[in-house]
DSSP file (Angstrom, degrees, kcal/mol; ACC not computed):
  #  RESIDUE AA STRUCTURE BP1 BP2  ACC     N-H-->O    O-->H-N    N-H-->O    O-->H-N    TCO  KAPPA ALPHA  PHI   PSI    X-CA   Y-CA   Z-CA
    1    1 A X    >         0   0    0      0, 0.0     3,-1.6     0, 0.0     2,-0.2   0.000 360.0 360.0 360.0   4.1    9.3    0.6    4.4
    2    2 A X  T 3   -     0   0    0      1,-0.2    85,-0.5     2,-0.1     3,-0.1  -0.445 360.0 -34.6  63.0-124.6   11.0   -1.3    7.1
    3    3 A X  T 3  S+     0   0    0     78,-0.4    -1,-0.2    -2,-0.2    83,-0.1  -0.096 106.9 105.4-123.8  32.4   12.3    1.1    9.7
    4    4 A X    <   +     0   0    0     -3,-1.6     2,-0.3    76,-0.1    -2,-0.1   0.678  51.6  97.9 -90.8 -18.0   13.2    4.1    7.6
    5    5 A X        -     0   0    0     -4,-0.2     2,-0.3    -3,-0.1     6,-0.0  -0.539  53.9-175.4 -73.6 135.1   10.2    6.4    8.4
    6    6 A X    >   -     0   0    0     -2,-0.3     3,-2.2     4,-0.1    50,-0.2  -0.880  34.9 -80.6-127.4 159.4   11.0    8.9   11.1
    7    7 A X  T 3  S+     0   0    0     -2,-0.3    50,-0.2     1,-0.3     3,-0.1  -0.338 117.1  32.9 -58.8 138.2    9.0   11.6   13.0
    8    8 A X  T 3  S+     0   0    0     48,-3.5    -1,-0.3     1,-0.4    49,-0.1   0.154  91.4 120.2  97.9 -18.9    8.6   14.6   10.9
    9    9 A X    <   -     0   0    0     -3,-2.2    47,-3.2    47,-0.1    -1,-0.4  -0.289  58.2-130.9 -71.3 165.6    8.4   12.8    7.6
   10   10 A X  E     -A   55   0A   0    105,-0.4   105,-3.1    45,-0.2     2,-0.3  -0.944  27.4-178.9-119.4 139.8    5.4   13.0    5.3
   11   11 A X  E     -AB  54 114A   0     43,-2.4    43,-3.0    -2,-0.4     2,-0.4  -0.920  22.9-135.2-136.7 159.5    3.8    9.9    3.9
   12   12 A X  E     - B   0 113A   0    101,-2.0   101,-2.3    -2,-0.3     2,-0.5  -0.886  23.4-131.7-109.6 148.0    0.9    8.9    1.6
   13   13 A X  E     -AB  51 112A   0     38,-2.8    37,-2.8    -2,-0.4    38,-1.2  -0.912  23.7-170.7-102.7 123.6   -1.5    6.1    2.5
   14   14 A X  E     -AB  49 111A   0     97,-2.5    97,-2.6    -2,-0.5     2,-0.3  -0.952   3.6-160.4-115.6 130.4   -2.1    3.6   -0.3
   15   15 A X  E     -AB  48 110A   0     33,-3.0    33,-2.5    -2,-0.5     2,-0.4  -0.873   5.2-164.4-115.7 149.1   -4.7    0.9    0.0
   16   16 A X  E     -AB  47 109A   0     93,-2.6    93,-2.0    -2,-0.3     2,-0.4  -0.992   4.4-172.9-127.6 134.9   -5.1   -2.4   -1.8
   17   17 A X  E     +A   46   0A   0     29,-2.8    29,-2.5    -2,-0.4     2,-0.3  -0.993  18.7 146.0-128.7 136.1   -8.3   -4.5   -1.9
   18   18 A X    >   +     0   0    0     -2,-0.4     3,-0.8    89,-0.3    27,-0.2  -0.944  34.6  34.4-155.6 173.6   -8.5   -8.0   -3.5
   19   19 A X  G >  S-     0   0    0     -2,-0.3     3,-1.8     1,-0.2    20,-0.0  -0.280 115.3 -24.9  73.5-157.8  -10.2  -11.3   -3.3
   20   20 A X  G 3  S+     0   0    0      1,-0.3     3,-0.4    17,-0.1    -1,-0.2   0.629 128.7  71.9 -69.7 -13.6  -13.7  -11.9   -2.1
   21   21 A X  G <  S+     0   0    0     -3,-0.8     2,-0.4     1,-0.3    -1,-0.3   0.735 104.8  41.5 -69.6 -23.4  -13.6   -8.6   -0.1
   22   22 A X  S <  S-     0   0    0     -3,-1.8    -1,-0.3    22,-0.1    -3,-0.2  -0.714  85.3-165.4-129.5  80.4  -13.7   -6.8   -3.4
   23   23 A X        -     0   0    0     -2,-0.4     2,-0.4    -3,-0.4    14,-0.1  -0.218   9.4-139.1 -70.7 157.7  -16.2   -8.5   -5.7
   24   24 A X  E     -D   36   0B   0     12,-0.6    12,-2.5    18,-0.1     2,-0.5  -0.943   4.4-143.0-118.1 134.6  -16.4   -7.8   -9.4
   25   25 A X  E     -D   35   0B   0     -2,-0.4     2,-0.4    10,-0.2    10,-0.2  -0.845  19.2-164.6 -96.6 131.9  -19.6   -7.4  -11.5
   26   26 A X        -     0   0    0      8,-1.7    -2,-0.0    -2,-0.5     8,-0.0  -0.938  20.2-164.7-116.3 140.9  -19.3   -8.9  -14.9
   27   27 A X        +     0   0    0     -2,-0.4     2,-0.2     6,-0.2     5,-0.1   0.083  43.1 139.7-106.4  20.2  -21.7   -8.2  -17.7
   28   28 A X    >>> -     0   0    0      1,-0.2     5,-1.4     6,-0.1     3,-1.2  -0.484  52.7-140.0 -67.7 129.0  -20.5  -11.2  -19.7
   29   29 A X  T 345S+     0   0    0      1,-0.3     3,-0.2    -2,-0.2    -1,-0.2   0.821 101.9  57.8 -63.3 -30.2  -23.5  -12.9  -21.4
   30   30 A X  T 345S+     0   0    0      1,-0.2    -1,-0.3     2,-0.1    -2,-0.1   0.726 110.3  43.9 -72.8 -18.9  -22.1  -16.3  -20.6
   31   31 A X  T <45S-     0   0    0     -3,-1.2    -1,-0.2     3,-0.0    -2,-0.2   0.567 107.5-123.9 -98.1  -9.4  -22.0  -15.5  -16.9
   32   32 A X  T  <5 -     0   0    0     -4,-1.0    -3,-0.2    -3,-0.2    -2,-0.1   0.742  56.1 -73.4  76.1  21.1  -25.4  -13.9  -16.8
   33   33 A X  S   <S+     0   0    0     -5,-1.4     2,-0.2     1,-0.2    -6,-0.2   0.955  87.0 150.8  58.4  57.9  -24.2  -10.6  -15.3
   34   34 A X        -     0   0    0     -6,-0.2    -8,-1.7    -3,-0.1     2,-0.2  -0.730  52.2 -95.1-118.8 164.0  -23.5  -11.7  -11.8
   35   35 A X  E     -D   25   0B   0     -2,-0.2     2,-0.3   -10,-0.2   -10,-0.2  -0.551  40.6-147.3 -72.4 142.8  -21.2  -10.8   -9.0
   36   36 A X  E     -D   24   0B   0    -12,-2.5   -12,-0.6    -2,-0.2     2,-0.2  -0.746   5.8-146.4-107.1 161.0  -18.0  -12.9   -8.9
   37   37 A X    >   -     0   0    0     -2,-0.3     3,-2.0   -14,-0.1     5,-0.2  -0.545  41.7 -77.9-114.3-171.6  -16.1  -14.0   -5.8
   38   38 A X  T 3  S+     0   0    0      1,-0.3   -19,-0.1    -2,-0.2     6,-0.1   0.666 123.6  63.9 -60.7 -19.1  -12.4  -14.5   -5.2
   39   39 A X  T 3  S+     0   0    0      2,-0.0    -1,-0.3   -20,-0.0     2,-0.1   0.592  80.9 100.6 -83.7 -10.2  -12.4  -18.0   -6.9
   40   40 A X  S <  S-     0   0    0     -3,-2.0     4,-0.2     1,-0.1    -4,-0.0  -0.432  80.3-124.4 -74.8 149.7  -13.3  -16.5  -10.3
   41   41 A X  S    S+     0   0    0     -2,-0.1     2,-0.2     2,-0.1    -1,-0.1   0.585  81.3 104.3 -70.2  -6.2  -10.5  -16.0  -12.8
   42   42 A X  S    S-     0   0    0     -5,-0.2     2,-0.7     1,-0.1    -2,-0.1  -0.497  81.4-114.7 -73.9 145.3  -11.3  -12.4  -13.2
   43   43 A X        +     0   0    0     -2,-0.2    97,-0.2     1,-0.1    -1,-0.1  -0.719  33.7 178.9 -83.3 116.0   -8.8  -10.1  -11.5
   44   44 A X        +     0   0    0     -2,-0.7     2,-0.4    -4,-0.2   -22,-0.1  -0.310  34.1 125.8-112.2  48.2  -10.6   -8.3   -8.7
   45   45 A X        -     0   0    0    -27,-0.2    95,-0.5   -29,-0.0     2,-0.4  -0.843  32.4-179.0-105.1 139.7   -7.7   -6.2   -7.3
   46   46 A X  E     -A   17   0A   0    -29,-2.5   -29,-2.8    -2,-0.4     2,-0.4  -0.998   5.4-169.8-141.0 139.1   -7.9   -2.5   -6.9
   47   47 A X  E     +AC  16 138A   0     91,-2.4    91,-3.0    -2,-0.4     2,-0.3  -0.983  12.3 166.5-129.8 137.3   -5.2   -0.1   -5.6
   48   48 A X  E     -A   15   0A   0    -33,-2.5   -33,-3.0    -2,-0.4     2,-0.6  -0.990  39.5-119.8-154.0 141.3   -5.7    3.6   -4.7
   49   49 A X  E     +A   14   0A   0     -2,-0.3   -35,-0.3   -35,-0.2    86,-0.1  -0.723  34.2 178.9 -73.2 121.0   -3.9    6.4   -2.9
   50   50 A X  E     +     0   0A   0    -37,-2.8     2,-0.4    -2,-0.6    -1,-0.2   0.881  61.3  16.0 -92.3 -44.3   -6.3    7.4   -0.2
   51   51 A X  E     -A   13   0A   0    -38,-1.2   -38,-2.8    49,-0.0     2,-0.4  -0.990  68.5-157.0-136.1 138.6   -4.6   10.2    1.8
   52   52 A X  E     +     0   0A   0     -2,-0.4   -40,-0.2   -40,-0.2    80,-0.0  -0.919  64.2  12.0-122.3 145.4   -1.7   12.3    0.8
   53   53 A X  E    S+     0   0A   0     -2,-0.4     2,-0.4     1,-0.2   -41,-0.2   0.860  70.0 168.3  66.1  43.6    0.9   14.3    2.7
   54   54 A X  E     -A   11   0A   0    -43,-3.0   -43,-2.4    -3,-0.2     2,-0.2  -0.742  32.2-126.9 -89.7 131.3    0.2   13.0    6.2
   55   55 A X  E     -A   10   0A   0     -2,-0.4    37,-2.7    37,-0.4     2,-0.6  -0.554  15.1-129.7 -79.9 139.2    2.9   14.0    8.8
   56   56 A X  E     -E   91   0C   0    -47,-3.2   -48,-3.5   -50,-0.2    35,-0.2  -0.796  19.6-172.3 -88.4 121.3    4.5   11.2   10.9
   57   57 A X  E     -     0   0C   0     33,-2.7     2,-0.3    -2,-0.6    34,-0.2   0.791  62.4 -36.4 -83.7 -30.7    4.3   12.1   14.6
   58   58 A X  E     -E   90   0C   0     32,-1.3    32,-3.0   -52,-0.1     2,-0.3  -0.973  51.2-128.2-177.1 170.8    6.5    9.2   15.8
   59   59 A X  E     -E   89   0C   0     -2,-0.3     2,-0.4    30,-0.2    30,-0.2  -0.972   9.9-155.1-135.3 151.1    7.4    5.6   15.4
   60   60 A X  E     -E   88   0C   0     28,-2.6    28,-3.1    -2,-0.3     2,-0.3  -0.997   8.1-158.4-128.7 131.2    7.6    2.6   17.7
   61   61 A X  E     -E   87   0C   0     -2,-0.4    26,-0.2    26,-0.2     3,-0.1  -0.695  29.6-101.3-101.0 158.4    9.8   -0.4   17.1
   62   62 A X        -     0   0    0     24,-0.6    -1,-0.1    -2,-0.3     3,-0.1  -0.300  59.4 -74.0 -67.9 163.1    9.2   -3.8   18.7
   63   63 A X        -     0   0    0      1,-0.1    -1,-0.2     9,-0.0     3,-0.1  -0.265  59.5 -98.5 -59.1 147.8   11.5   -4.6   21.7
   64   64 A X        -     0   0    0      1,-0.1    -1,-0.1    -3,-0.1    10,-0.0  -0.295  44.4 -97.2 -65.3 151.2   15.1   -5.4   20.8
   65   65 A X        -     0   0    0      7,-0.1     8,-3.6    -3,-0.1     2,-0.3  -0.283  37.9-124.4 -63.7 157.2   16.0   -9.1   20.6
   66   66 A X  B     -F   72   0D   0      6,-0.3     6,-0.3    -3,-0.1    -1,-0.1  -0.764  16.3-130.0-103.6 149.6   17.7  -10.6   23.6
   67   67 A X    >   -     0   0    0      4,-3.5     3,-2.2    -2,-0.3    -1,-0.1  -0.216  44.9 -80.9 -86.2-175.3   21.1  -12.4   23.6
   68   68 A X  T 3  S+     0   0    0      1,-0.3    -1,-0.1     2,-0.1    -2,-0.0   0.678 130.3  56.6 -64.5 -17.7   21.7  -15.8   25.1
   69   69 A X  T 3  S-     0   0    0      2,-0.2    -1,-0.3     3,-0.0     3,-0.1   0.497 118.5-108.8 -87.3  -6.8   22.0  -14.3   28.6
   70   70 A X  S <  S+     0   0    0     -3,-2.2     2,-0.2     1,-0.4    -2,-0.1   0.408  79.5 126.7  91.0  -1.2   18.5  -12.7   28.3
   71   71 A X  S    S-     0   0    0      1,-0.1    -4,-3.5    -5,-0.0    -1,-0.4  -0.599  74.2 -87.6 -86.6 151.8   19.9   -9.2   28.0
   72   72 A X  B     -F   66   0D   0     -6,-0.3    -6,-0.3    -2,-0.2    -7,-0.1  -0.360  47.6-117.8 -57.1 132.8   18.9   -6.9   25.1
   73   73 A X        -     0   0    0     -8,-3.6     2,-0.4     1,-0.1    -1,-0.1  -0.373  37.5 -93.7 -70.1 153.9   21.2   -7.5   22.1
   74   74 A X        +     0   0    0    -10,-0.0     2,-0.3    -2,-0.0    -1,-0.1  -0.546  57.8 165.4 -69.9 123.7   23.2   -4.4   21.1
   75   75 A X        -     0   0    0     -2,-0.4     2,-0.4    -3,-0.1   -11,-0.0  -0.957  28.8-143.8-136.0 158.8   21.4   -2.5   18.4
   76   76 A X        -     0   0    0     -2,-0.3     3,-0.3     3,-0.1    -2,-0.0  -0.989   2.8-162.7-121.2 135.7   21.7    0.9   16.8
   77   77 A X  S    S+     0   0    0     -2,-0.4    -1,-0.1     1,-0.2     0, 0.0   0.493  83.7  72.3 -94.8  -4.1   18.7    2.8   15.7
   78   78 A X  S    S+     0   0    0      2,-0.0     2,-0.5     1,-0.0    -1,-0.2   0.698  83.6  78.5 -80.1 -20.8   20.7    5.2   13.4
   79   79 A X  S    S-     0   0    0     -3,-0.3     2,-0.5     2,-0.0    -3,-0.1  -0.793  70.6-148.6 -96.0 123.6   21.4    2.5   10.8
   80   80 A X        +     0   0    0     -2,-0.5     2,-0.3   -76,-0.0   -76,-0.1  -0.798  29.0 163.6 -90.9 127.2   18.7    1.7    8.3
   81   81 A X        -     0   0    0     -2,-0.5     2,-1.4     0, 0.0   -78,-0.4  -0.953  46.7-113.3-139.6 161.8   18.8   -1.9    7.2
   82   82 A X        +     0   0    0     -2,-0.3   -80,-0.1     1,-0.2    -2,-0.0  -0.646  57.9 140.8 -93.3  80.0   16.5   -4.4    5.5
   83   83 A X  S    S-     0   0    0     -2,-1.4    -1,-0.2     2,-0.2     3,-0.1   0.462  70.0-113.3-100.9  -1.9   16.0   -6.7    8.4
   84   84 A X  S    S+     0   0    0      1,-0.3     2,-0.2    -3,-0.2    -2,-0.1   0.448  70.7 142.8  81.6  -2.1   12.3   -7.4    7.8
   85   85 A X        -     0   0    0      1,-0.0    -1,-0.3   -23,-0.0     2,-0.3  -0.499  37.0-152.4 -74.3 140.0   11.5   -5.6   11.1
   86   86 A X        -     0   0    0     -2,-0.2   -24,-0.6    -3,-0.1     2,-0.3  -0.755   5.2-154.4-110.8 161.7    8.4   -3.6   11.1
   87   87 A X  E     -E   61   0C   0    -85,-0.5     2,-0.5    -2,-0.3   -26,-0.2  -0.946  21.4-115.4-133.2 155.3    7.5   -0.5   13.1
   88   88 A X  E     -E   60   0C   0    -28,-3.1   -28,-2.6    -2,-0.3     2,-0.5  -0.790  32.2-155.2 -87.8 129.5    4.3    1.1   14.3
   89   89 A X  E     -E   59   0C   0     -2,-0.5     2,-0.6   -30,-0.2   -30,-0.2  -0.928   2.3-150.2-113.0 124.5    4.0    4.6   12.6
   90   90 A X  E     -E   58   0C   0    -32,-3.0   -33,-2.7    -2,-0.5   -32,-1.3  -0.837  18.6-164.5 -97.1 120.9    1.9    7.2   14.3
   91   91 A X  E     -E   56   0C   0     -2,-0.6     2,-1.0   -35,-0.2   -35,-0.2  -0.783  24.8-125.6-111.7 149.8    0.3    9.6   11.9
   92   92 A X        +     0   0    0    -37,-2.7   -37,-0.4    -2,-0.3     2,-0.3  -0.790  52.7 154.8 -87.2  98.9   -1.3   13.1   12.4
   93   93 A X        -     0   0    0     -2,-1.0     2,-0.1   -39,-0.1   -39,-0.0  -0.829  44.4-114.3-127.0 163.8   -4.8   12.5   10.8
   94   94 A X     >  -     0   0    0     -2,-0.3     4,-2.3     1,-0.1     5,-0.2  -0.429  41.0-102.3 -85.3 168.6   -8.3   13.9   11.1
   95   95 A X  H  > S+     0   0    0      1,-0.2     4,-2.0     2,-0.2     5,-0.1   0.907 124.8  51.8 -61.8 -37.8  -11.1   11.7   12.5
   96   96 A X  H  > S+     0   0    0      1,-0.2     4,-2.1     2,-0.2    -1,-0.2   0.909 109.3  48.9 -65.6 -40.0  -12.4   11.2    9.0
   97   97 A X  H  > S+     0   0    0      1,-0.2     4,-2.6     2,-0.2    -1,-0.2   0.884 107.6  55.8 -64.6 -38.1   -8.9   10.1    7.8
   98   98 A X  H  X S+     0   0    0     -4,-2.3     4,-2.8     1,-0.2    -2,-0.2   0.912 106.9  50.6 -59.3 -43.2   -8.7    7.7   10.7
   99   99 A X  H  X S+     0   0    0     -4,-2.0     4,-2.4     2,-0.2    -2,-0.2   0.916 110.3  48.6 -61.8 -43.6  -11.9    6.1    9.6
  100  100 A X  H  X S+     0   0    0     -4,-2.1     4,-2.2     2,-0.2    -2,-0.2   0.909 113.2  47.0 -61.0 -44.1  -10.7    5.7    6.1
  101  101 A X  H  X S+     0   0    0     -4,-2.6     4,-2.2     2,-0.2    -2,-0.2   0.945 113.0  49.0 -61.9 -48.6   -7.3    4.2    7.2
  102  102 A X  H  X S+     0   0    0     -4,-2.8     4,-2.3     1,-0.2    -2,-0.2   0.909 110.5  50.7 -65.5 -39.4   -9.1    1.8    9.7
  103  103 A X  H  X S+     0   0    0     -4,-2.4     4,-2.7     1,-0.2     5,-0.3   0.959 110.6  49.0 -57.8 -50.9  -11.5    0.6    7.0
  104  104 A X  H  X S+     0   0    0     -4,-2.2     4,-1.2     1,-0.2    -1,-0.2   0.839 110.5  52.1 -60.4 -34.0   -8.7    0.0    4.6
  105  105 A X  H  < S+     0   0    0     -4,-2.2    -1,-0.2     2,-0.2    -2,-0.2   0.922 113.7  43.3 -65.1 -43.5   -6.9   -2.0    7.4
  106  106 A X  H  < S+     0   0    0     -4,-2.3    -2,-0.2     1,-0.2    -1,-0.2   0.888 128.0  25.7 -76.0 -39.5   -9.9   -4.2    8.1
  107  107 A X  H  < S+     0   0    0     -4,-2.7   -89,-0.3    -5,-0.2     2,-0.2   0.369 131.9   1.1-108.4   4.5  -10.9   -4.9    4.4
  108  108 A X  S  < S-     0   0    0     -4,-1.2     2,-0.3    -5,-0.3   -91,-0.2  -0.662  82.7 -83.0-155.8-150.7   -7.7   -4.5    2.5
  109  109 A X  E     -B   16   0A   0    -93,-2.0   -93,-2.6    -2,-0.2     2,-0.4  -0.978  32.4-151.0-133.6 147.9   -4.0   -3.8    3.1
  110  110 A X  E     -B   15   0A   0     -2,-0.3     2,-0.3   -95,-0.2   -95,-0.2  -0.925   7.7-170.0-121.2 152.8   -2.3   -0.4    3.5
  111  111 A X  E     -B   14   0A   0    -97,-2.6   -97,-2.5    -2,-0.4     2,-0.4  -0.959  17.7-134.4-130.4 150.2    1.1    0.8    2.7
  112  112 A X  E     -B   13   0A   0     -2,-0.3     2,-0.6   -99,-0.2   -99,-0.2  -0.921  15.0-157.7-104.3 133.8    2.9    4.0    3.6
  113  113 A X  E     -B   12   0A   0   -101,-2.3  -101,-2.0    -2,-0.4     2,-0.2  -0.954  18.1-129.0-113.9 120.1    4.8    5.8    0.8
  114  114 A X  E     -B   11   0A   0     -2,-0.6  -103,-0.2  -103,-0.2     2,-0.2  -0.473  23.7-147.9 -70.3 130.2    7.5    8.2    2.0
  115  115 A X        -     0   0    0   -105,-3.1  -105,-0.4    -2,-0.2     2,-0.3  -0.612  23.1 -98.7 -94.9 159.8    7.3   11.6    0.3
  116  116 A X    >   -     0   0    0     -2,-0.2     3,-1.8     1,-0.1     4,-0.2  -0.571  22.6-133.6 -72.8 135.4   10.2   13.9   -0.5
  117  117 A X  G >  S+     0   0    0      1,-0.3     3,-1.8    -2,-0.3    -1,-0.1   0.796 104.0  69.4 -60.4 -26.4   10.7   16.6    2.0
  118  118 A X  G >  S+     0   0    0      1,-0.3     3,-1.0     2,-0.2    -1,-0.3   0.696  84.5  69.9 -64.7 -16.8   11.0   19.0   -0.9
  119  119 A X  G <  S+     0   0    0     -3,-1.8    -1,-0.3     1,-0.2    11,-0.2   0.650  99.8  48.5 -72.0 -11.7    7.3   18.5   -1.6
  120  120 A X  G <  S+     0   0    0     -3,-1.8     8,-2.1    -4,-0.2     2,-0.3   0.205 104.9  61.2-116.9  15.6    6.6   20.5    1.6
  121  121 A X  B <  S-G  127   0E   0     -3,-1.0     6,-0.2     6,-0.3     2,-0.1  -0.980  70.5-132.8-138.2 150.1    8.8   23.5    1.2
  122  122 A X    >   -     0   0    0      4,-2.5     3,-1.7    -2,-0.3    -2,-0.1  -0.204  46.2 -81.7 -89.3-173.2    9.0   26.3   -1.3
  123  123 A X  T 3  S+     0   0    0      1,-0.3    -1,-0.0     2,-0.1    -5,-0.0   0.735 130.7  51.2 -63.7 -21.1   12.1   27.6   -3.1
  124  124 A X  T 3  S-     0   0    0      2,-0.1    -1,-0.3     3,-0.0     3,-0.1   0.448 121.4-105.1 -95.0  -0.6   13.0   29.8   -0.2
  125  125 A X  S <  S+     0   0    0     -3,-1.7     2,-0.2     1,-0.3    -2,-0.1   0.464  72.4 143.8  91.9   0.6   12.7   26.9    2.3
  126  126 A X        -     0   0    0      1,-0.1    -4,-2.5    -5,-0.1    -1,-0.3  -0.494  57.7-105.0 -73.4 142.1    9.4   28.1    3.8
  127  127 A X  B     +G  121   0E   0     -6,-0.2     2,-0.3    -2,-0.2    -6,-0.3  -0.481  46.2 175.2 -71.0 137.0    7.0   25.3    4.7
  128  128 A X        -     0   0    0     -8,-2.1     2,-0.7    -2,-0.2    -1,-0.0  -0.952  33.6-122.1-137.8 155.2    4.0   24.9    2.3
  129  129 A X        -     0   0    0     -2,-0.3    -9,-0.1     3,-0.0     3,-0.1  -0.902  35.2-134.1 -98.7 117.1    1.2   22.5    2.0
  130  130 A X        -     0   0    0     -2,-0.7     2,-0.1   -11,-0.2   -10,-0.1  -0.278  22.1-105.7 -68.1 153.7    1.4   20.9   -1.4
  131  131 A X        -     0   0    0      1,-0.1     2,-0.2     0, 0.0    -1,-0.1  -0.492  45.3 -96.5 -72.8 152.8   -1.8   20.6   -3.6
  132  132 A X        -     0   0    0     -2,-0.1     2,-0.6     1,-0.1    -1,-0.1  -0.527  33.1-129.7 -73.5 134.4   -3.2   17.1   -3.7
  133  133 A X        -     0   0    0     -2,-0.2    -1,-0.1     1,-0.0     2,-0.0  -0.726  24.5-123.2 -83.3 119.6   -2.1   15.1   -6.8
  134  134 A X        -     0   0    0     -2,-0.6     2,-0.3     2,-0.0    -1,-0.0  -0.369  32.2-170.5 -62.3 139.3   -5.2   13.6   -8.5
  135  135 A X        -     0   0    0    -86,-0.1     3,-0.1     1,-0.1   -87,-0.0  -0.952  22.4-153.8-130.0 153.1   -4.9    9.8   -8.8
  136  136 A X        -     0   0    0     -2,-0.3    -1,-0.1     1,-0.2     2,-0.1   0.643  38.7-125.6 -98.1 -17.5   -7.1    7.5  -10.8
  137  137 A X        -     0   0    0    -91,-0.0     2,-0.4     1,-0.0   -89,-0.2  -0.132  27.1-103.7  80.6 169.3   -6.5    4.3   -8.8
  138  138 A X  B     +C   47   0A   0    -91,-3.0   -91,-2.4    -2,-0.1     2,-0.3  -0.991  35.9 168.1-139.0 130.2   -5.4    1.1  -10.5
  139  139 A X    >>  -     0   0    0     -2,-0.4     4,-1.6   -93,-0.2     3,-1.0  -0.835  55.3 -93.6-123.5 167.3   -7.0   -2.1  -11.6
  140  140 A X  H 3> S+     0   0    0    -95,-0.5     4,-2.1    -2,-0.3     5,-0.2   0.858 125.5  57.4 -51.4 -41.4   -5.4   -4.7  -13.9
  141  141 A X  H 3> S+     0   0    0      1,-0.2     4,-2.7     2,-0.2    -1,-0.3   0.848 103.3  53.9 -62.6 -36.7   -7.1   -3.1  -16.9
  142  142 A X  H <>>S+     0   0    0     -3,-1.0     4,-2.9     2,-0.2     5,-0.7   0.936 108.9  49.1 -60.9 -48.3   -5.4    0.2  -16.1
  143  143 A X  H  X5S+     0   0    0     -4,-1.6     6,-2.3     1,-0.2     4,-0.8   0.869 115.4  43.6 -61.1 -37.9   -2.0   -1.5  -16.0
  144  144 A X  H  X5S+     0   0    0     -4,-2.1     4,-0.7     4,-0.2    -2,-0.2   0.941 120.8  38.6 -72.2 -47.1   -2.6   -3.2  -19.3
  145  145 A X  H  <5S+     0   0    0     -4,-2.7    -2,-0.2    -5,-0.2    -3,-0.2   0.908 129.8  24.9 -72.6 -45.7   -4.1   -0.2  -21.1
  146  146 A X  H  <5S+     0   0    0     -4,-2.9    -3,-0.2    -5,-0.3    -1,-0.1   0.728 131.6  31.9 -97.8 -26.0   -1.9    2.6  -19.8
  147  147 A X  H  <<S-     0   0    0     -4,-0.8    -3,-0.2    -5,-0.7    -2,-0.1   0.348  99.2-117.7-118.9   4.9    1.4    0.9  -18.8
  148  148 A X     <  +     0   0    0     -4,-0.7    -4,-0.2     1,-0.2    -3,-0.1   0.714  45.5 172.4  68.7  21.7    1.7   -2.0  -21.3
  149  149 A X        -     0   0    0     -6,-2.3     2,-0.2    -9,-0.1    -1,-0.2  -0.432  35.8-117.0 -59.7 133.5    1.6   -4.8  -18.7
  150  150 A X        -     0   0    0     -2,-0.1     2,-0.5     1,-0.0    -1,-0.1  -0.524  17.1-135.3 -78.3 141.6    1.3   -8.0  -20.7
  151  151 A X        -     0   0    0     -2,-0.2    -1,-0.0    -7,-0.1     0, 0.0  -0.822  32.6-104.7 -93.4 131.7   -1.7  -10.2  -20.4
  152  152 A X        -     0   0    0     -2,-0.5     2,-0.4     1,-0.1    -1,-0.1  -0.231  36.5-134.5 -55.7 142.3   -0.9  -13.9  -20.0
  153  153 A X        -     0   0    0     -3,-0.0     2,-0.4     1,-0.0    -1,-0.1  -0.806  14.0-116.6-100.6 143.1   -1.6  -15.8  -23.2
  154  154 A X        -     0   0    0     -2,-0.4     2,-0.6     1,-0.0    -1,-0.0  -0.670  27.4-150.8 -79.5 129.5   -3.5  -19.1  -23.3
  155  155 A X        -     0   0    0     -2,-0.4     2,-0.4     2,-0.0    -1,-0.0  -0.884   8.8-138.1-103.3 122.6   -1.2  -21.8  -24.6
  156  156 A X        -     0   0    0     -2,-0.6     2,-1.0     1,-0.1     3,-0.1  -0.663  11.9-133.0 -84.9 133.0   -2.9  -24.7  -26.4
  157  157 A X    >   +     0   0    0     -2,-0.4     3,-0.5     1,-0.2    -1,-0.1  -0.738  26.2 177.7 -83.7 103.7   -1.6  -28.2  -25.6
  158  158 A X  T 3  S+     0   0    0     -2,-1.0    -1,-0.2     1,-0.2    -2,-0.0   0.534  75.0  61.3 -86.0  -5.2   -1.2  -29.8  -29.0
  159  159 A X  T 3  S-     0   0    0      2,-0.2    -1,-0.2    -3,-0.1     3,-0.1   0.543 102.2-126.3 -98.2  -8.7    0.2  -33.0  -27.6
  160  160 A X    <   +     0   0    0     -3,-0.5     2,-0.3     1,-0.3    -2,-0.1   0.602  68.7 124.2  76.2  10.9   -2.9  -33.9  -25.5
  161  161 A X              0   0    0      1,-0.1    -1,-0.3     0, 0.0    -2,-0.2  -0.826 360.0 360.0-104.3 146.6   -0.9  -34.2  -22.3
  162  162 A X              0   0    0     -2,-0.3    -1,-0.1    -3,-0.1    -2,-0.0   0.520 360.0 360.0 -68.8 360.0   -1.7  -32.3  -19.1
């Protein structure tokens, strides 16, 4: 999200697991029903929204760059730009949520998804806690079956050349 998240915003925490950290069990008779590792051609990626509607307490940016004289370069924090700069986001979570987030950081990757402020107020502008939206998680089969993602096709080399 670059540096667009601000204190007071609400975010969802999405985790992704792939590679040998997330083994896949196959019941294929040719494979003998074994666990596969990251080198196997099976796709062993899984993505899931872990926590919804977490409030951002604050953000910290890295120190500003310095100019040729060693002084901080002039920057403005009011302008959002795609500079590739990342920020530390401080979230208001319970101890259990902190454990879930830390596990996902260690064994996968996490992303924060910015929520609409309208999700957290009613029609009169009063603050509300939205109900949790059920999610199924996503694996490659989900994308193929439900969203029409195309599966790569094997192309036969009829000329006998690599």
